C-alpha positions in Angstrom: -5.2 155.5 35.0 -6.0 152.4 33.7 -5.0 149.3 35.8 -3.1 146.6 34.0 -4.9 143.6 33.4 -3.3 140.4 34.6 -3.7 137.4 32.1 -4.1 134.1 33.4 -4.5 132.0 30.1 -0.6 131.0 30.2 -1.2 128.8 33.5 -3.9 126.7 31.6 -0.9 125.9 29.1 1.6 125.4 32.0 -0.9 122.7 33.4 -1.4 121.2 30.4 2.5 121.0 29.4 2.8 117.7 31.5 0.3 115.9 29.6 2.0 117.0 26.2 5.1 116.0 27.3 3.9 112.7 28.5 1.9 112.1 25.0 4.9 113.2 23.1 7.4 110.7 24.7 5.3 107.7 25.4 2.5 107.7 22.6 3.7 110.2 19.4 7.3 109.0 19.3 6.3 105.2 19.3 3.7 105.7 16.7 6.0 107.7 14.4 8.5 104.5 14.7 5.7 102.2 14.2 5.2 104.1 10.7 8.9 104.3 10.1 9.6 100.5 10.7 6.2 99.6 8.7 8.2 100.5 5.6 11.4 98.6 6.4 12.4 95.0 5.7 13.3 94.8 9.6 13.4 91.5 11.0 15.1 91.2 14.4 16.9 88.0 14.1 19.0 90.3 11.6 20.0 92.6 14.1 19.9 95.5 11.7 17.6 97.0 9.0 21.1 98.1 7.0 22.9 96.2 4.7 26.6 96.9 4.6 28.8 96.2 1.6 32.6 94.7 2.8 34.0 98.4 3.1 31.1 98.9 5.7 29.4 101.3 3.7 25.3 101.0 3.6 24.3 99.9 0.5 20.4 99.3 1.6 18.8 101.1 4.3 16.4 98.1 4.6 13.6 100.3 2.6 10.8 98.2 1.4 7.9 100.4 0.6 4.8 98.9 0.7 5.8 95.4 0.7 5.1 94.5 4.5 1.2 95.7 3.9 1.1 93.6 0.8 2.5 90.6 3.0 0.2 90.7 5.9 -2.8 91.7 3.4 -1.9 88.9 1.0 -3.0 85.2 1.2 -0.1 84.1 3.7 -1.1 87.1 6.0 -3.3 86.7 9.3 -4.8 90.1 9.0 -8.2 89.7 7.5 -8.6 86.2 9.6 -7.7 87.7 13.0 -9.8 90.9 11.8 -13.0 88.5 11.5 -12.2 86.6 14.7 -12.0 90.2 16.7 -15.0 91.3 15.0 -17.2 88.4 15.9 -16.0 88.4 19.6 -16.5 92.0 19.8 -20.1 91.7 18.5 -20.7 88.8 21.0 -19.8 91.0 23.6 -21.3 94.6 22.6 -24.8 93.6 21.3 -25.8 92.3 24.8 -23.6 95.0 26.6 -25.6 97.8 24.9 -29.0 96.5 25.1 -28.8 95.6 28.9 -27.1 98.8 29.6 -29.9 100.5 28.1 -32.6 99.0 29.8 -30.7 99.2 33.1 -30.0 103.0 32.5 -33.9 103.8 31.7 -34.9 101.8 35.0 -32.5 103.6 37.2 -33.2 106.9 35.9 -36.9 106.5 36.0 -38.3 108.3 38.9 -41.6 106.7 38.9 -40.2 102.8 39.5 -38.8 104.3 42.9 -35.9 101.5 42.8 -34.7 100.6 46.4 -31.2 100.2 47.1 -30.0 102.0 43.8 -26.4 102.6 45.1 -25.7 98.7 46.0 -27.2 97.7 42.5 -24.8 100.6 40.8 -21.9 99.2 42.7 -22.4 95.7 42.1 -22.8 96.2 38.3 -19.8 98.7 38.0 -17.6 96.1 40.1 -16.4 93.9 37.5 -14.9 97.1 35.5 -12.4 97.5 38.2 -11.4 93.8 38.5 -8.3 93.2 36.3 -8.8 91.2 33.0 -6.3 88.5 33.9 -7.7 87.7 37.2 -11.3 87.4 35.5 -9.5 85.4 32.6 -7.9 82.9 34.9 -11.1 82.4 36.8 -13.2 81.5 33.7 -10.4 79.5 32.4 -10.2 77.3 35.7 -14.1 77.4 35.5 -14.2 75.8 32.0 -10.9 73.9 31.4 -11.1 70.2 31.7 -11.8 69.3 35.6 -13.2 72.8 36.1 -16.7 73.2 37.7 -18.4 74.5 34.7 -16.7 71.8 32.6 -18.4 69.1 34.4 -21.8 70.7 34.3 -21.7 70.9 30.6 -20.0 67.4 30.4 -23.2 65.9 32.3 -25.6 67.4 29.9 -23.7 66.8 26.5 -21.4 63.9 27.3 -19.0 65.2 24.8 -16.0 65.1 27.2 -14.9 68.5 25.4 -14.3 71.7 27.2 -16.0 74.9 25.6 -12.4 76.4 25.5 -11.7 73.8 22.8 -15.0 74.6 20.6 -14.7 77.8 18.1 -17.9 79.3 19.2 -17.7 78.2 22.8 -14.4 79.9 23.2 -15.4 83.0 21.1 -18.6 83.1 23.4 -16.7 82.8 26.8 -14.4 85.7 25.5 -17.4 87.8 24.5 -19.1 87.3 27.8 -16.1 88.3 29.9 -15.8 91.6 27.9 -19.7 91.9 28.2 -19.2 91.5 31.9 -16.4 93.9 32.4 -17.9 96.8 30.4 -21.7 96.7 30.6 -21.4 98.4 34.1 -19.4 101.5 32.9 -21.8 101.7 29.8 -24.7 101.7 32.0 -23.0 104.8 34.2 -22.3 106.6 30.9 -25.8 106.2 29.4 -27.4 107.1 33.0 -25.4 110.4 32.7 -27.1 111.2 29.4 -30.4 110.4 30.4 -30.4 112.4 33.6 -29.3 115.5 31.4 -32.6 115.5 29.4 -35.1 118.0 30.6 -37.8 116.4 32.6 -40.4 118.4 30.9 -40.3 116.7 27.8 -41.2 113.5 29.6 -44.0 115.3 31.5 -45.6 116.7 28.2 -45.2 113.2 26.4 -47.2 111.8 29.4 -49.9 114.4 29.3 -50.2 114.0 25.4 -50.6 110.3 26.3 -47.4 108.7 24.9 -46.5 105.1 25.8 -43.3 104.2 27.7 -42.3 102.6 24.6 -43.2 105.6 22.5 -41.2 108.0 25.3 -38.3 105.5 24.8 -37.9 105.7 21.0 -39.1 109.3 20.3 -37.4 111.3 23.0 -34.7 109.0 25.2 -32.8 107.6 21.8 -32.8 110.5 19.8 -31.7 113.0 22.7 -28.9 110.4 23.8 -27.8 109.7 20.3 -24.4 111.3 20.5 -23.7 109.6 23.7 -24.6 106.3 21.9 -22.4 107.0 18.9 -19.4 107.8 21.5 -20.1 104.5 23.2 -20.1 102.6 19.8 -17.0 104.0 18.4 -14.9 103.6 21.6 -16.0 100.1 22.1 -15.1 99.4 18.5 -11.7 100.7 19.0 -11.4 98.8 22.1 -12.4 95.6 20.3 -10.1 96.1 17.8 -7.2 96.3 20.3 -8.1 93.2 22.3 -5.6 91.6 23.6 -5.4 90.2 27.1 -8.6 87.9 27.6 -8.3 86.0 24.7 -4.5 85.4 24.7 -4.9 84.2 28.6 -7.9 81.9 27.8 -6.5 80.5 24.2 -2.8 81.4 24.2 -0.8 82.8 21.5 -2.1 80.5 18.8 -5.5 81.5 19.7 -7.0 78.0 19.8 -9.0 76.2 19.0 -8.0 76.6 15.1 -6.9 80.1 15.7 -10.5 81.1 16.2 -9.8 83.4 18.8 -6.5 85.1 17.7 -6.9 88.5 17.4 -5.2 91.5 15.7 -3.2 92.6 18.8 -2.0 88.9 19.4 -0.6 88.5 15.8 1.5 91.6 16.9 2.6 90.4 20.0 3.7 87.3 18.7 5.7 88.8 15.7 7.3 91.5 17.8 10.2 89.1 18.2 10.7 88.2 14.6 9.8 90.3 11.6 9.0 94.1 13.0 8.3 95.3 9.9 5.0 93.3 9.2 3.9 93.8 12.8 4.7 97.5 12.2 2.3 97.3 9.2 -0.3 95.6 11.1 -0.2 98.7 13.7 -0.4 100.9 10.9 -3.5 99.3 9.9 -5.0 99.3 13.1 -4.4 103.1 13.5 -6.1 103.8 10.0 -9.0 101.7 10.9 -9.5 103.5 14.7 -8.9 106.7 12.9 -11.5 106.1 10.6 -14.0 105.2 13.4 -13.0 108.5 15.5 -14.0 110.6 12.5 -17.3 108.5 12.1 -17.8 109.5 15.8 -17.3 113.1 15.1 -19.8 112.8 12.0 -22.5 111.3 14.2 -22.0 113.4 17.3 -22.3 116.6 15.1 -25.4 115.3 13.5 -29.2 116.6 14.4 -32.3 114.6 13.8 -33.2 115.1 10.1 -30.0 114.5 8.8 -28.5 117.9 9.3 -25.1 118.9 10.9 -24.6 121.4 13.6 -23.3 124.7 12.2 -21.2 126.9 14.1 -22.6 130.5 14.8 -20.6 133.3 13.3 -20.4 136.4 15.5 
């Protein structure tokens, strides 16, 4: 007589249920509402998206098609200018972030260097990531604003009596540096985990063959951690597009000086109390850009050296 097998598969779905409920309530529903509002002529000061006739019947439900997208992408819109600002600030922070993180990851995982007190150094470089962005932003604001300690230093050498926060590239550089400082530790830890997963015999074989450290890095380390490098790149780009707290606290809603620090999400935050339709359109555009970047990440993470994609084995 066969014993009846017990299936535990349902418990996996039961444990996943709270996540899906939370996602549907707090993420999926607002996302659908954003797409809905993006095609409506919805201004908050009117209090309604529907136009009624004297009898109280709806004569216009507020649907305007792609007019909101035309407005934000047109000459009077801020989409392209703020996208440019966001991209520049992200590049200022990301380029040194990935370079320094790679160097630190290779150093900490190289057993030949025998670096002492690694735990202490790893804690120090990761510490800024656990500090609130608002706290770091306010710290830098107090340092670089007129009368601040670093303002006095720069004024002594330049004699311009102008704060770096009032200079276009100065303000962008400060925001980019804060983003670099907050995230390079996290990126280092991620890259270290990837490098530690490489088979040590590959490095031993390269040493026997007489490969230099530079050749080992470019021919073994980089190709094998490429999927995780793609992940870091895409997630950083998506996070950069959604940049808000640091530039807003340093430059205000207007993104001074001259709007050079105003980002896409800052436009959404300043417009959410007026033209909800147009801010919804900007949110949809950000969603589309993020989705495209996600697809690119999927493409690169499934690509093998030589340009071939991984294929699923058929049973």
